[in-house]
C-alpha positions in Angstrom: 0.0 0.0 0.0 1.4 3.4 -1.0 0.2 5.1 2.3 2.4 4.1 5.2 0.2 5.7 7.8 -3.2 4.0 8.0 -4.8 6.9 9.9 -3.9 9.4 7.2 -5.1 7.0 4.5 -8.4 6.4 6.4 -9.0 10.2 6.5 -8.4 10.4 2.7 -10.8 7.5 2.1 -13.5 9.1 4.3 -13.2 12.2 2.2 -13.5 10.1 -0.9 -16.6 8.4 0.5 -18.3 11.8 0.9 -18.2 12.3 -2.8 -18.7 8.6 -3.9 -21.9 9.3 -5.9 -22.5 8.7 -9.6 -21.3 11.5 -11.8 -19.4 13.4 -9.1 -15.7 14.1 -9.2 -13.7 13.0 -6.2 -11.2 15.6 -5.0 -9.5 12.9 -2.9 -9.2 9.5 -4.4 -8.1 6.1 -3.2 -5.5 4.1 -5.0 -6.3 3.3 -8.6 -7.2 -0.4 -8.0 -9.9 0.7 -5.5 -11.0 3.7 -7.5 -11.7 1.4 -10.5 -13.5 -1.0 -8.3 -15.7 1.8 -6.8 -16.6 2.8 -10.4 -17.6 -0.7 -11.3 -19.6 -1.1 -8.1 -21.4 2.2 -8.5 -22.3 1.3 -12.1 -23.8 -2.0 -10.7 -26.1 0.0 -8.4 -24.4 -0.8 -5.1 -25.8 1.2 -2.2 -23.0 2.4 0.1 -25.5 2.2 3.0 -26.1 -1.5 2.4 -25.5 -3.8 5.4 -25.0 -7.4 4.2 -24.2 -9.6 1.3 -27.2 -11.3 -0.3 -28.0 -15.0 0.4 -28.1 -16.8 -3.0 -27.8 -20.4 -2.0 -30.4 -22.3 0.0 -28.3 -23.6 2.9 -30.1 -26.9 2.9 -28.4 -27.6 -0.5 -25.0 -26.3 0.4 -23.5 -29.8 1.1 -24.4 -31.0 -2.4 -23.0 -27.8 -3.9 -19.8 -28.2 -2.0 -19.4 -31.8 -2.9 -19.7 -31.1 -6.7 -17.2 -28.2 -6.7 -13.7 -28.9 -8.1 -12.1 -27.2 -5.0 -13.7 -29.7 -2.6 -10.6 -32.1 -2.6 -8.3 -29.1 -2.0 -10.1 -27.7 1.1 -7.7 -29.4 3.6 -4.7 -28.0 1.7 -6.1 -24.4 1.8 -7.3 -24.4 5.4 -4.0 -26.0 6.6 -2.0 -23.4 4.7 -4.0 -20.6 6.4 -4.8 -22.3 9.7 -2.5 -20.0 11.7 -4.7 -17.1 10.8 -8.0 -19.0 11.2 -6.9 -20.0 14.7 -6.7 -16.4 15.7 -9.9 -14.9 17.2 -10.1 -12.0 14.7 -9.6 -13.8 11.4 -11.9 -15.9 9.2 -10.8 -18.0 6.2 -13.2 -18.1 3.3 -13.4 -20.2 0.1 -15.9 -19.2 -2.6 -16.9 -20.5 -6.0 -16.2 -18.5 -9.3 -19.2 -16.3 -8.6 -18.1 -15.2 -5.1 -20.6 -17.5 -3.3 -19.3 -18.7 0.0 -18.9 -22.5 0.1 -16.6 -22.9 3.2 -15.3 -20.8 6.0 -13.2 -21.4 9.1 -12.5 -19.2 12.2 -13.1 -18.7 15.9 -16.6 -18.5 17.2 -16.4 -14.8 18.0 -15.3 -13.7 14.6 -17.8 -16.0 12.9 -20.6 -14.4 14.8 -19.5 -11.0 13.6 -19.1 -12.3 10.1 -22.7 -13.6 10.2 -23.9 -10.0 10.6 -22.6 -8.9 7.2 -23.3 -12.2 5.3 -19.7 -13.4 5.4 -21.2 -16.9 5.7 -22.2 -20.0 3.7 -24.4 -19.3 0.7 -23.9 -15.5 0.6 -22.5 -13.8 -2.6 -19.5 -11.4 -2.5 -19.0 -10.3 -6.0 -18.6 -6.5 -6.7 -22.0 -6.4 -8.3 -23.5 -7.8 -5.0 -21.7 -5.9 -2.3 -19.3 -3.6 -4.1 -15.5 -3.4 -3.4 -14.2 -6.3 -1.3 -11.3 -8.7 -1.2 -13.3 -11.6 -2.8 -15.2 -9.7 -5.4 -12.4 -7.4 -6.5 -9.9 -10.4 -6.7 -12.4 -12.2 -9.0 -13.0 -9.0 -11.1 -9.3 -8.3 -11.6 -8.0 -11.9 -11.7 -5.2 -11.2 -9.2 -4.7 -11.1 -5.4 -5.9 -7.9 -3.7 -6.0 -6.5 -0.2 -8.9 -4.2 0.6 -8.5 -2.1 3.7 -11.3 -0.8 5.9 -12.7 2.3 4.3 -11.7 1.0 0.8 -14.9 -1.0 1.0 -17.6 0.9 -0.7 -20.3 -0.2 1.8 -19.8 1.6 5.1 -21.0 -1.5 7.1 -17.7 -3.2 6.0 -15.4 -0.5 7.2 -14.5 -2.3 10.4 -13.2 -5.2 8.2 -10.1 -5.7 6.0 -9.7 -8.6 3.7 -7.1 -10.3 1.4 -8.4 -12.4 -1.5 -6.8 -14.3 -4.4 -8.5 -16.0 -7.3 -7.9 -19.7 -8.1 -7.6 -20.6 -11.8 -8.2 -24.1 -13.1 -5.2 -25.1 -15.2 -7.3 -27.5 -17.3 -10.1 -25.0 -18.4 -8.1 -21.8 -17.9 -11.1 -20.3 -16.0 -11.3 -18.9 -12.5 -13.1 -21.5 -10.4 -13.0 -19.8 -7.0 -11.4 -17.5 -4.5 -9.6 -17.9 -1.2 -9.9 -15.0 1.3 -8.8 -14.1 4.8 -10.9 -11.4 6.5 -10.5 -9.7 9.8 -11.1 -6.5 11.8 -9.4 -3.6 10.1 -6.4 -3.2 12.4 -5.8 -6.9 13.0 -5.3 -7.9 9.3 -1.9 -6.8 8.0 -1.7 -5.8 4.3 1.0 -8.4 3.9 -1.6 -11.1 4.4 -2.4 -10.8 0.7 1.0 -12.5 -0.1 0.1 -15.5 2.1 -3.3 -15.8 0.5 -1.8 -15.5 -3.0 0.6 -18.3 -2.1 -2.2 -20.5 -0.9 -4.1 -19.9 -4.2 -0.9 -20.8 -6.2 -0.5 -23.9 -4.1 -4.1 -24.9 -4.9 -3.4 -24.3 -8.6 -0.3 -26.4 -8.5 -2.2 -29.3 -6.9 -4.9 -28.9 -9.6 -2.2 -29.1 -12.3 -0.7 -32.2 -10.7 -4.1 -33.9 -10.6 -4.7 -32.8 -14.2 -1.5 -34.4 -15.4 -2.4 -37.6 -13.6 -5.8 -37.6 -15.4 -4.1 -36.8 -18.7 -1.7 -39.7 -18.3 -4.6 -42.2 -17.6 -6.4 -40.9 -20.7 -3.2 -41.1 -22.7 -2.6 -44.8 -21.8 -6.2 -45.7 -22.7 -5.8 -43.8 -26.0 -2.6 -45.6 -26.9 -4.3 -48.9 -26.4 -6.4 -48.0 -29.5 -3.4 -48.8 -31.6 -3.7 -46.8 -34.7 -7.3 -45.6 -34.6 -7.1 -42.0 -35.8 -8.1 -39.2 -33.5 -7.0 -36.3 -31.4 -7.4 -36.9 -27.7 -9.0 -34.0 -25.7 -9.6 -33.3 -22.1 -13.2 -32.8 -20.8 -12.6 -29.1 -21.4 -11.3 -29.4 -24.9 -7.5 -29.2 -24.1 -5.4 -31.2 -26.6 -3.7 -34.0 -24.7 -2.3 -36.2 -27.4 -1.9 -36.3 -31.2 -3.2 -38.6 -33.8 -1.2 -41.9 -34.1 -2.0 -42.3 -37.8 -1.2 -38.6 -38.6 -4.6 -38.1 -40.3 -5.8 -35.3 -38.1 -2.9 -34.2 -35.8 -1.4 -31.4 -37.9 -4.7 -29.9 -38.8 -6.5 -28.5 -35.7 -7.6 -25.1 -37.0 -11.4 -25.8 -37.0 -14.4 -24.1 -38.5 -18.1 -25.2 -38.4 -19.7 -27.4 -41.0 -21.7 -25.2 -43.4 -25.4 -25.2 -42.5 -24.9 -26.8 -39.1 -23.4 -23.9 -37.2 -26.7 -22.3 -36.3 -27.8 -25.6 -34.6 -24.7 -26.3 -32.6 -23.1 -24.1 -30.0 -19.9 -26.1 -30.3 -19.7 -25.4 -34.0 -20.4 -21.7 -33.5 -17.4 -21.5 -31.1 -15.0 -23.3 -33.4 -14.0 -20.4 -35.7 -10.4 -21.0 -34.7 -8.9 -23.4 -32.2 -6.6 -21.5 -29.8 -3.2 -22.9 -29.2 -3.5 -26.3 -27.6 -7.2 -26.1 -27.0 -10.5 -26.7 -28.9 -13.1 -24.5 -27.2 -16.2 -26.4 -26.1 -19.5 -24.7 -25.3 -19.7 -23.1 -21.8 -21.0 -25.6 -19.3 -20.3 -28.7 -21.5 -17.9 -31.6 -21.1 -17.8 -31.5 -17.3 -19.7 -34.8 -16.7 -20.8 -37.9 -18.6 -24.2 -36.4 -19.5 -22.5 -33.3 -21.0 -20.1 -35.5 -23.0 -23.0 -37.5 -24.4 -24.7 -34.4 -25.5 -21.7 -33.4 -27.6 -21.4 -36.9 -29.2 -21.5 -36.8 -33.0 -20.9 -33.0 -33.3 -19.3 -32.5 -36.8 -16.8 -29.9 -37.8 -14.4 -29.1 -40.7 -10.6 -29.0 -40.4 -8.7 -26.2 -42.1 -7.9 -28.5 -45.1 -11.6 -29.4 -45.5 -11.5 -32.7 -43.7 -14.7 -33.4 -41.8 -14.1 -34.5 -38.2 -16.5 -35.6 -35.5 -16.4 -35.3 -31.7 -17.1 -38.4 -29.6 -16.9 -39.2 -25.9 -13.8 -41.2 -24.9 -13.4 -42.3 -21.2 -13.4 -39.0 -19.2 -12.6 -36.8 -22.3 -13.2 -36.7 -26.1 -11.8 -38.0 -29.3 -11.8 -35.8 -32.4 -11.9 -38.3 -35.2 -12.5 -38.3 -39.0 -16.2 -38.3 -39.7 -17.6 -41.4 -41.5 -17.9 -40.8 -45.2 -21.4 -42.1 -45.4 -24.2 -39.5 -45.3 -26.2 -39.4 -42.0 -29.6 -41.1 -42.2 -32.6 -38.9 -43.1 -35.5 -38.5 -40.7 -38.7 -38.5 -42.7 -42.0 -37.4 -41.1 -45.4 -38.1 -42.4 -47.9 -36.0 -40.5 -50.6 -34.9 -43.0 -54.1 -36.4 -43.1 -56.0 -38.9 -41.1 -53.4 -41.6 -41.2 -51.3 -42.6 -38.1 -48.3 -40.3 -37.9 -45.1 -42.0 -38.6 -41.3 -41.4 -38.8 -38.7 -43.3 -40.8 -35.0 -43.1 -40.0 -32.9 -44.8 -42.6 -34.6 -48.1 -43.5 -36.8 -48.2 -40.3 -40.4 -47.0 -40.2 -42.0 -46.3 -36.9 -45.6 -45.3 -36.0 -45.7 -42.5 -33.5 -48.0 -41.5 -30.7 -49.7 -38.1 -31.1 -47.5 -36.5 -28.4 -44.3 -37.7 -30.0 -45.4 -36.6 -33.4 -46.3 -33.1 -32.0 -42.8 -32.8 -30.5 -41.1 -33.8 -33.7 -43.3 -31.4 -35.7 -42.4 -28.5 -33.4 -38.7 -29.3 -33.6 -38.9 -29.5 -37.4 -40.6 -26.1 -37.5 -37.9 -24.6 -35.2 -34.6 -25.9 -36.6 -32.6 -23.7 -34.1 -34.1 -25.6 -31.2 -36.5 -25.2 -28.3 -36.0 -25.4 -24.6 -38.1 -27.7 -22.5 -40.1 -24.7 -21.3 -40.8 -23.5 -24.8 -41.8 -27.0 -26.0 -44.1 -27.3 -23.0 -45.7 -23.9 -23.8 -46.2 -24.8 -27.5 -47.8 -28.1 -26.6 -49.9 -27.3 -23.5 -50.0 -23.6 -23.2 -49.7 -22.1 -19.7 -50.6 -25.4 -18.0 -47.6 -27.2 -19.4 -44.9 -28.8 -17.3 -41.3 -29.0 -18.7 -40.7 -32.2 -16.6 -43.3 -34.0 -18.8 -41.4 -32.8 -22.0 -38.1 -34.1 -20.7 -39.7 -37.5 -20.1 -41.2 -37.6 -23.6 -37.9 -36.6 -25.2 -36.3 -39.5 -23.3 -38.8 -41.9 -24.7 -38.4 -40.5 -28.2 -34.6 -41.0 -28.0 -35.2 -44.6 -27.1 -37.0 -45.0 -30.5 -34.9 -42.7 -32.7 -31.5 -42.7 -31.1 -29.4 -39.5 -31.0 -31.2 -37.5 -33.6 -32.5 -35.2 -30.9 -29.8 -33.1 -29.2 -30.3 -31.1 -26.0 -29.7 -27.5 -24.7 -31.8 -26.6 -26.6 -33.7 -29.6 -27.9 -33.2 -29.8 -31.7 -33.0 -32.2 -34.6 -29.4 -32.9 -35.6 -30.0 -34.9 -38.8 -31.4 -34.1 -42.2 -35.2 -33.8 -42.0 -37.8 -34.4 -44.6 -41.5 -33.8 -43.7 -44.6 -33.7 -45.8 -45.7 -30.5 -44.1 -42.4 -28.8 -44.8 -42.6 -29.9 -48.5 -46.0 -28.3 -48.6 -44.5 -25.0 -47.4 -41.9 -25.2 -50.3 -44.7 -25.7 -52.9 -46.6 -22.8 -51.4 -43.5 -20.6 -51.7 -43.1 -21.7 -55.3 -46.8 -21.0 -56.0 -47.2 -24.5 -57.6 -50.9 -25.6 -57.3 -50.4 -28.9 -59.1 -47.6 -29.9 -56.7 -49.7 -28.6 -53.8 -52.6 -30.9 -54.8 -50.3 -33.9 -55.0 -48.6 -33.2 -51.7 -51.6 -32.1 -49.6 -53.0 -35.3 -47.9 -55.1 -33.4 -45.3 -54.6 -31.2 -42.2 -51.4 -31.4 -40.2 -51.9 -33.8 -37.2 -55.7 -33.2 -37.2 -56.2 -34.7 -33.7 -53.6 -32.3 -32.1 -54.8 -29.7 -29.7 -51.4 -28.1 -29.3 -51.8 -24.3 -29.7 -48.7 -24.1 -32.0 -49.7 -27.1 -34.1 -53.3 -25.8 -34.5 -51.9 -22.4 -35.7 -49.6 -24.1 -38.2 -52.4 -26.5 -39.4 -54.9 -23.6 -39.9 -52.3 -21.5 -41.8 -51.3 -24.3 -44.1 -54.8 -25.2 -44.9 -55.9 -21.6 -45.6 -52.9 -21.0 -47.8 -53.4 -24.3 -49.8 -57.1 -23.6 -50.3 -56.5 -19.9 -51.4 -53.8 -21.1 -53.9 -56.1 -23.7 -55.4 -59.1 -21.4 -55.6 -56.9 -18.8 -57.3 -55.3 -20.9 -59.9 -55.9 -24.6 -59.3 -56.9 -26.9 -62.2 -59.9 -29.3 -61.9 -57.5 -32.2 -60.9 -56.0 -30.1 -58.1 -59.4 -28.9 -56.9 -60.7 -32.5 -56.9 -57.7 -33.8 -55.0 -58.4 -31.1 -52.3 -62.0 -32.2 -52.2 -61.0 -35.7 -51.1 -59.3 -34.4 -47.9 -61.1 -34.3 -44.6 -61.9 -30.5 -44.7 -62.2 -30.3 -48.5 -65.2 -32.8 -48.7 -67.7 -30.1 -47.7 -65.9 -27.0 -48.8 -68.6 -25.0 -50.5 -66.4 -22.9 -52.8 -64.3 -25.8 -53.9 -67.4 -27.9 -54.7 -69.0 -24.9 -56.6 -65.9 -24.8 -58.9 -66.1 -28.5 -59.5 -69.9 -28.4 -60.1 -69.3 -25.9 -62.9 -67.4 -28.5 -64.9 -69.1 -30.0 -68.0 -72.1 -32.3 -67.0 -70.3 -35.2 -68.6 -67.4 -34.9 -66.0 -68.1 -37.3 -63.1 -66.5 -34.9 -60.7 -69.2 -32.3 -61.5 -71.9 -34.8 -60.6 -70.2 -35.7 -57.4 -69.7 -32.1 -56.4 -73.4 -31.3 -57.1 -74.4 -34.2 -54.9 -72.3 -32.9 -52.0 -73.8 -29.5 -52.4 -77.4 -30.8 -52.0 -78.9 -29.7 -48.6 
């Protein structure tokens, strides 16, 4: 700290606090690190008169949250490193996640009771946007160890505290995954504490790196047992661990998305260029087995035009040459009174109405729908996303991996009779319309979205045929469920020469 006398520095900070309002100049300013933090905090709407950090985790779930966090195995290492401070009555050791939410703390009973009053406790959040300038939030915001002294806190309720925090970066993903902090009453916490806290964070990162190398070695041994099968071995976060034994992919890891598929795949959208030693995966993917399965089959193009595919391998991924055969086409037959069906490759499957509705909605929304959106389209406000997830699970049992998640979307070529109908309407081709239109879209469906699509298609088909349809096209429409009694269509047919059997049939239908 550039001010050797804390009393003088405290007076300067108190003057700065008097002018710490948006848009006002500060005649006396704290050091630049704190001044920048105050600016960010004020922009986030922090009230200097606030009195506590917000509670963002239900404490009844805190054990599960702790158990799933990557710092959980390192907690003994961190607390042992800083135990001399935690044993003192006026210091508390804090470990948070990447969003400044307190997961663990240790200290004497007296200091913990004081910490409770300001929310320095399990489940409370200490980012700058939650409580303003503080050792945890400012360390996370700047990505480096910081010491925040007394009146350097923007909230006045924290002025009796000082804190030293240091972020912890995961060497595998390269992202900050948490923060270690020591907090105490203002005069009891020496500014040099930040060096000790920073050393503890570096020690944790070294341990994470050691564990990462052990995992890499296990993956590498399993990979080498493949003996010549081409592929680039990736960690769960997309870090390149080992090259390609056959040499067919290893030198070419500058990736770009497959044309036409980027809009449907967050992985492909992120693969404009692979950074050195890493292939970026979508945020939140690859961390567990379920995430890895969701990424299975993602296709991408290498810089020389070779198509590659991502597949789960043990705890990581293999990037392998994609099969040369075209993926099977999903064909949907949903028009008319017949039982809705789907075919995938050479296999035809009858579908329940609910499964047909889901596939129709996914075909109509190629960019994908969340469970909540699907539920609303199917059931309106009374829908339940849990029901949708169960139905998707059953659909996957029938159709395999053609439905991807987050959001739900079809990841194979799709042909559907109602989509073909749309193309004929766009081309204004009444003859093709008459051949393709077998009846309303899923006529038994009560889904609000399906009903809207069904009504629009029928209205457009009818209008096109009335405007320029030939007798054959009009007669074909008259054989559908809603066309049998369509007065205008039948009138056009009745006007045909009396020798035309279609004229007689139309006149018969027009009789009261």
